[in-house]
N, C-alpha and C positions, 0 to 999 in steps of 0.2 A: 504494500500500500504506500502511496506517495503522500508525504507531508511536507509542506513548505517550511523552511526554517529561517527565521529572521534573527538578527543579532541579539535582540532582547536587552535586558538590564542585569547589572551585577547583583543588585539587591532588590528585594529580600532573597535570602538563600532559600532553597527548596523549590516547591512548585506553587506558583501564585496565579490564580485564575482572575481575570479582570472583566469577565462577561463576554469577551470576544475571542479569547485565546489564553494560553498559559505560558508563563515565563518559568524556565527551569534554570537553576543556578547551583553550582557545586564548588566548594573550596577544595583544592588539592595543590599544595605547594610544589610537590616533587613529581607530579604526573607529566607524562609527555603527550597524552591524548585522553579524551573523554568521549564516550558515546552515550547519548540518551536512547534508551530502549523502550519503545512503546508496544504494548500488548493489546491485541483485540480479544473479543469474547472467546475465540477458539485458541487462545494463547499463542497465536502467531506473532512473531516479534519483528518489529521494524526498527532498525538502528539509524540514528541521526548523529553524525559526528559534529561535536561542538567545536567551532573554530575560533570563537571569541573568548579571549582570556584577558582579564584585568584584575590586578591585585591577587593573582593566583586563583581567581574565581572563573570557572568555565561556565558560560551561559548562552542561552538561546531562547527564542520565543517561537511557539508553534501556534499559528492562528487556527481557530476552529476546534481546538482541544479544550475540553471542559471537565466539570466534575464527573467522577466515575472512571476517568481514564486511568489505567494501570501502567506503571512505568518502573524503571530501575536504571542503574548506570553500570557501564563497563569502563574501567579505568586502565590506561596503558602506562607503562613505566618499567623500570628495571625490576627484575625478580632477583634480589640479592639479599637473602635473609641475614647473611653474615654482616652486611652493611646496614641492616635495618629496613630494607625495602622489600615489600611483598606484593607488588602489583601483578595482577593476573587477569587479563581481559576475558578469560574463559569463565569468570565468576561474575554472575549478576549480583549487584550490590544494592542494599537498601539505602535510600536517601536518608542521611542523618536528620534532615529537616522535614521528612514526610509527616503529614498530619494524620495519616491513617495507613494501615496495611490491610491486605485483603485475606489474611489467613495466617496460619502458623507454618513454621519451617517443617518440612518432611526430611528426616535424617537419612543421610546416605554418604558414602565416601566422596561423592562429587562435590560436597560442600568445602572440601579442604583444598588449599592452594597448592598442595604437594601431593604426589601419588600416595595413596593410602598405605601401600605396603612397601614403600621405597626404603632401601637399606639406610640411606642417609637421612631418613625422616623428612623434616621440613625443608631441607636444602634442595630437594628435587622439585620439579615444576610439573604441575598437573595441566594437561590439555583437555580435560573432560569438562563439559559444560554442566552447570548446576541450575539453570533457569527453571527447570521443571520441578525442582524441590524448594524453590524460594518463594516466599510471599512477595507480592508486588506492592510497591508504594502506590498510593491512590491520590489523585487530584480531588480536592473537596471544595464544596461551597461552604465557606465559614459563616455565612449568615445564619442567625438564629434569633427568634423572638424572645428575648430575655424579659420583656415587659418592664417591670419596675425593679427587677432583681439587681442587687449590687452586693459587694462584700459586706458582711455583717459587722465586722470590726468590734467584736465583743472584747472588752478589756481583758488583758491576761489574768488579772487577779479575780475575775469573775468566771474564768474558763474552767471547765471540767471535761477532760478528754477521755474518750473511749477508743482504744486501739482496736481496729476492726478489719477483718479480711472480707473483701467484697463478695467473694464466692461463699466462703464458709459461713457468713452471717445468715444468708437466706436459703442455702441449698436444701435445707430440710424444713423450711418454714411451711406449716400446713395451710396457712391462710393466704399464701401467695401462689398465683397460678404456676403450674409446674414449669411451663415454658419460660417463665421469668426468674425462676429460682437461680441463685448464684450469679446474677447479672447486675449491671448498673440499674436496669429497670426494676429488678427485685429490690435493690437497695433503696430506690426512690419510691417503692410501692407504699401506699397508705398504711398497710399493716406493719411494715418494717419501721416506718417513721413514727407511727403511734407508739410502738414499743420504746424507741429511743426517747421520745418525749416523756413517756411515763417514767423512764429511768431518771430523767432529769439532767443528763449530760448536755453540754453546750457545743461539743465538737466531736466529730469522728476523725480519727487519724487512720487513713487507709493504707494498708500494706501496699507495696508497689503496684501501680496501675500503668506505668509505662510499658509498652509492648516488650515482653521479655522472652527469653529462650529457655526451653527445656533441653538440657544437654543429652546427647546420646551416650551410650556406654552403660555403666552399671545401673543407673536409674531406669532407663528404658528396658533393659534386660530383665529387671525385677518387677516391672509393671508399676514403677514409681515415677514421680514427676517433680518438676520444680514448682512446688505449691506456693511458697512464699513470694517468689518472683524477683529475687535479688540478682538477676542477670539481664539487665536491660539491653535491648537491641536498638531502641530508638527512644529519644527523650521528648518527643512531641505526640506520638500516636498513643491513644488509649489502648490497652491490651484488648485484642480482637476477641479472644475467647470469653471475655466477661460481658459481651454484648449479645442481646437477644436479636438485634437487628443485624442481619448478615449482608445487607445490601452494601455496596461500596461506600465507605465513609459513615455507615450507620452508627458505628460505635461512638463517633464524635457527637452526633445529635443525642444519642442515648445518655452519654456521660453528662452533657450539658443539662439535659432534662432532670437527671438525678440531682445535680447540684442545685438547680432551681427549686426542686421540691424540698430538699433539705433546708435550703435558706428560708423558704416560706414557713418552715416549721421552727425557725430560730436556731438551726444547727449549722455550725461552720464545717467546712471540709478542708482537712489538712492532708497533704500527700507525703508519704514516705518516699523519698527520691534517692536514687543511687547514682550519683555523679562521680563516684570514686573509681569505678571499673565498668567494664561491659561484659556481655556474655560470650565474647569471642575467645576468652581464656588466654592461656599462655602460648608459647611458640608452636605448640602442637594442636592448637585449636582451629576451628573452621574460619574461613574467610567469608564474612557475611556483610560487612559494612565498612567501618572505619579502618580496619586492617588493610583492606584492598583499596580504599580511597587514598590513604596516605599514612601508613603505619608509623613512620618516623615523626610525623607531626602530632598525631592524636594520642600516642602512648608514651609512657616513660620507659625508655630502653636502658639496659645496663650499659653504661658509657664505654667500658673497655670491650664489651661484647654485645653489640646492639642486636644480635640475633635473639637475645633473651629480654625478658620484661622485668622491670622493677615491680615487685608485688608487695604492696603495703596492706593488701586486703585479704590475702589468703584465697583469692579467686583467680589468680593467674596473671592479672595485669592491673595497671593503674593508669588512669587518664593523665595526660601531660598538662597539668594546670599551669605550667610555666609558659605555655605557648598562648599568644593572644587569641588565636582562632578557637582554641579549646575553651578558654574563658568566655569568648563570645558565644560559643555553642551553649554553654551552661546558662549564661545570662539570658540569651534569647529564649531558651526553653522555659526558664522561670517566668519571664515576662509573659510568654504565651499562655501559660497555665493560669496566670492571674488575670490578664486582660481579656483573653478569649474564652477561657473555661471557668472563670470566676472562682477559682479556689482561694481559700483564705490564708494559706500558709503552707510551710514545708517542714518536714523532719528530714535532716540530711544524714543518711546512713554513713557510718565510718567517716565522720566529717573531718577528722584530723588529716586524712589524706589530702583534702583540699588546701591544707595549710602547708604542705611540703613543697616549697619552691625549690629547695635543693634536696636535703635529706631530712633535716630536723624539722619539727613542727614549728611554724612561725606565726604567732597571732597577728603579725603585721603583714601577712602575705597579701599579694595583689587581689586575691579573691575577696578577702574581707573588705579591702579598700573599695573595690568596685560595688559590692553589695551596699556598703555604707553610703555611697554617693548616689545610688540608683533611686530615683524618686518613686518607682513602682515597688521594687522588692524591699526596700528599707521600711516600707509601711505595712508589711504583712507579718504574720507570725513566722519567726525563724527559730527552729529547734535543732540543735546539734546532738548527734550521738558522738560524744567527745572522746573517741578513741579509735584506733585502728590496730592492726596486728604488727606494725613495724616498731622498731626501737624508739622509745620515748613517745609512743602513740597515745598513752593514757593522759588525757588533757582535761579531766573534769575540773571546772573552775577557771580555766585559762582562756576561754573564748572571749572575744571583745564585746563592746556595747552592741545593743540591738539583739543579741543572741541569748536564747534560753538553752538549757542543756538537760538532756536525760541525766539525772543525778544518780549515777551508779553508787556513790557513797551513801546516799539515802537508802537505796534498796538494800545494800549490804548491812548497814547499821541497824535498820529496823528489823531485818531478818535475824541478825545476831541477838538483838535485845530480847525479842520474844521467844527465842529458843534458849535463853538463859546464859549466853556467853558472858565471860568476865570482862571487866573494864570497857563497858559500852555506854555508861551513863552520861559522861560528859559529851561523848560523840553523839549520843541520842539527843541530847538537848540542842546541839547545833542543828541537827537534821530536822527536828521537830519545829524549830523556829525559822526555817528557811535557808539554813546553811550560810550564815553571814561570814563564816571563816573562809568560804569559797568565793563569794560573790560581792561582798560589800566593798572591798578595797579598791576595786576598779570601777566603782560607780553604779553597779547594777543593783537591782531591787530583789526582794524575795521571789519575784516572778521569774527570775533567771533559773530557778530550780524547778524542773519538771520531776515531781515526785512519783515514784512508782515502786510497787512491791514485786510485780511480775510483768512480763512482756511476752511477745510472741516467741522470743528466743529464751528458752528456759522452761521451768515448771509452770504450770498453771497454779492458781492459788490453792485449789484442792490438792494437787499433787505436792505442793510445797509442804503441806502438813501431813502428808501420807507416805512420803518416800524419803529415805536417806540417800539412796543411790539412783542414778539414772537407769532407765530400762529402755534402751534404744535398739533392741535386737531387730525390730521390724524394719529398720532403716537399711539392713543388709550390710552393715559395716562392723560386725562383731562387737557392737556396743563401744567402739572406740571413739565415735563421734560425740559431740556435745560436751558441755562443761561438766567436769567431775567434782567441782567444789561449789555446791549449790546453796550452802548455808541453810539447808532444809532440816526438818526434824519430823520423823514419822509418828511421833507421839507414842512410841512403844511397839508398834507393829508395822512391818513393811508392807505397804499396799493395802488392798481391800481387806476388811475385817468385819466381823459381826459383834465384836466386843463393845458393849454399850459405853464403858468408861472411856475407851480410846476414841470412840465416835463423838462423845460429848466434848472431850478435850479438843479434838480436831475442829468441831463446830465453833468452839469458843476461840480458838486460835484464828480461824478465818475472820471472825468478827473483830478480834483484836487488830489484825492487819488492816482490815477495811476501815475501822474507826480511826486508827492512827493516821492512815492515808488522808482521810477526809477532814481531820482536825488539824493537820499540819499546815504551817505557812508554806506558800509556794503554790504550784499548779499541779493538782492531782491528775494522774493518768491511770485509768482502769483498763486492765486487759479484758477485751470482750469475751464474755462467757463466765468470768470469775464471779459475777453477780448471781449466776445460776449454779455454781459449783461444778463447772465443766472440768472433766479430767481427760488427760491424754495417756492414762495408765502408766505414768512414770516416764514417758518419752519427753526429754527436755530439748530435743532438736528435730521436731517433726517437719522440717523444711520440705520433705519429699512426700508427705502423707496427704494426698488429695483424696480424702475418704472420710468415713464416719469418725475416725480418730480425731480429726481436726474440725470437722463441720459442727456447728452449734446444734445440739439436740434440744429441740424446743419442748420436749417432754419434761426437761429439767425445771421448767417454769412451775410445774406442779410438784415434782419431787422435792425441789428445794425452794418452795414458795417462801418459807421463813427467811432464808438467806437473801432472796431477791427483794423482799419487802424491807428487810433491814438495810440493804444497800440503798434502796430508794429513800428511806427515811434519813440516812446519813447525808445523801446528796442534797435533799431538800433542806436539811438542817444547816449544812454549810452555806447554801445559797441564801438562807434566811439571815445569817449572822455574819456581819462584816468582821467581827473579831477574829474569825478563822481564815480570813483572806485579806489581810492587811496589805496595803500598797508599799508601806515603808517598814523598816526594821524596828523591832522593839528597842527601847532605849534604856529599860531597866530603872526608870525613875518616874516620879510624878510629873505630869505635863500640865494639867489644867488646875492644879492647886488642891486636889482632893486629899493629897497627902499620902496616897497609896500608889505605888509604881504601876506601870502598865503591864508588867509581868512579874511573878514571884516564883521562886523555887524553894520547895520545902521537903524536909524529911517526913517519914510517916508519923513521927511524934509531934509534928506541927512546927518544929523549929526550922529556921532558915538554913539552907545548905551552906556549908563553909567549904573553903578550897580543898581541904584534905579529903572531904567526903566525895568530891567529884572524882577523885583518883582511886577510891576504894574499889578494888577489883570485884569484890563480892556484892556490892550494892546493886540491887535490881529493882528498886522501887523508888518512886519519886512522886511528889505532889506538885502541880503547876496551877498557879492562879493567873487567869486572863481577865484583865480589867476592861470591860466594855465602855467605860466612861473615859478612857485615856487613849483614844484613837487619834493619832496626830494628823491624819490627812482628811480633807473635807470630802463631802459627797460630790456627785456629778454636777450639782448646781451651786457648789461652794458652801453647802450647809455643813454644820458640825455633825460628825458621825458619832452617834451614841448607841451602844448595844448593851445587852445584858452581860453580866459578869459570870464567870464559871470557875469551878475548881475541878481539876482532872487528877485522878489518882491512878497511876500506872503500877501494876504489880506483876513483874515477870519472874518472881520467885516461885519455887515449887511448893511453897506453903502459903496459907492465908496470912495476910498482914492486916492489922488494925491501923487505920489512919485517924489522925486527930485533925480537926479543922484548925488551921494555923491561928496563932494568937493575933488578934487584931481583926479577925473575921468571925470570932465566936459569938459576937452579939447580934449577928445577922442570921436569917433563916436560909438554909441551903437544902434544895430538894433534888432527889435522885432523878436524873433524866435518862441516862444510859448506864446499863450494867451489862457487860458482854457475856455474863453468865446467862442472860436472858435473850431469847431469839428476836426480840423487838424492843423498841424504846419503851421505857417504863411509864405507864399511865398512873397518875396520882401517886408518884413515888414518895418514899418516906422523906420526911422533913427533919433536918438535923439543926441543932443549935448548941452552942457551948462546946464543951470538950468531950462530949459523948463519943466513944469509939465508933468508927465506921468500918465494918469488916469488908475487906476487898479480897475476894477469892483468889487462890493461886492462879497465876497466869490469866489475869483479867484486867479490865479497865472500867473505871466508874467515873461518870461525869455528873457533877452537881451544878445546878443552876441557882443563882441567887434569887430567893423567893421573897425577900423582905428585909 
């Protein structure tokens, strides 16, 4: 078929339809030639050689081409892996700026740039074509009727996040039509949204939705797959398999509709994004996109031996964030998802990789400078997973202004506290009050701390209190994969049990963790399904389990109704009381002249904590006073914020401890509101006054509200 080809424009990169035709644009600094490949409905390919090159951008305009057109690129240049070049025009390549793909990759030896069985492995050159196995990029019409929709911009201190997997959330939902389950449409279905609203969260943080790769090899051989999605192939296209609309570009419309529906319900959408590496893997991986477009530009190569890749991720490669074009790719992608897809923020997987301009992590890296100056991205929620697998990669507390962080130290400390580890009390106090030791010195607020007990990577909450050891045998890796140090405690029996005492303790521990999470300063993040007691049977790395092990079983709403209702009560309670979501740090002194400080720390006997007691390794109980009349920051209209005051008694000891109301508060009435020995908030709780002992059961938490 004949297509006229005009010079076209350098920018924007990718495929841009203007109503009359489509401009195609691809960056490759080291290529010697680029072909635009157009495919008809019978998969017949027409190749157009792009002859216009400006600023290393190969471009051309094809009149008459519009939405639905499928295409790809073939890129010419040297095939010299030992020098870092892996050009192979026999390989059809995905456009890095494609807004949609028309399917998933079909695995086969043709995907590799070298002969599959070559003795020299990747040094050989494959002359076998791969187009029949590759998804095609799709030209789309980006128009969409958003009506009045816009970013919700819920303040961080009012945010409550639920980490959610698009497919796993609705795959088994009985009230969603079967054809919509596990899709963007399922996520935006009224039944799914009604549940999220009833839970009370304000944001969903979606595991990766960028189009990703399921690797061949041991996963496919065992009938497993890349369920989590942390192997991106494209940073613009929504993952095709999550769409119920299989028409070309249908996933884009469906994703937008999902966001629109969630926004209408008051729920923000945060994306888990993976800009640290791609699914092309190491030097033995397939040639699918960036590797064949310009390997030496897009990836960090080992400088003495550029045949190999720097790997700070454990996934085979790392993006070359030192190169301006790679930074542009990332920033263009981020802006697209905000401006065109209306997402409210991002969680950056292994974000320390983005700070490695040379080898060490640098908080002044160009990526952070660009984000800080960008008027679009600087104004949305930015959350870092502040570590990678490279040397010096653990960077909790070291990210710059604008950034919040998954606070791994919060997770570890709270787990250790409730399982009764020694020397955790002082650390626990820091974590409970927002981790000022990590975030205050560089000007950040408590909202820099994303507090979490569990996440997709690791045990669920139920498994955290049911297993001492991981049980990942179903992953087919001899139980070698996954974290071996989980800070978990099985409460006396490994795994499932009918022992009523063990079950009661596990239920109490779950409530302890949830209550601590929702009462802590900072931003709470709940792992989806924890509110229903979801278990993965001790598997702490189910990245490959796209089945009932990871999908949310909605029967748990009935089986664990008490836990679900308790979680709802906690979330509602947090949203009611600004004392638990302060915008500024506690000062430890009286602010408004009442004579009582904004926070107080006490021994079980009612006396104030002294320095030596913070260091006592055996201490596992503490009382905390939160003064609702001493909130330093005004409300949204400048009004003074006044809340109720609370006493919180934490007992992580293995025996019951009697607490005494602190001196200075004994002339007031205090009523029990939460007791984690109970499956729900306490109605008409007991009222205390004076120095009458308050029994706090072993491994439990009691919250008293000032009643007079």
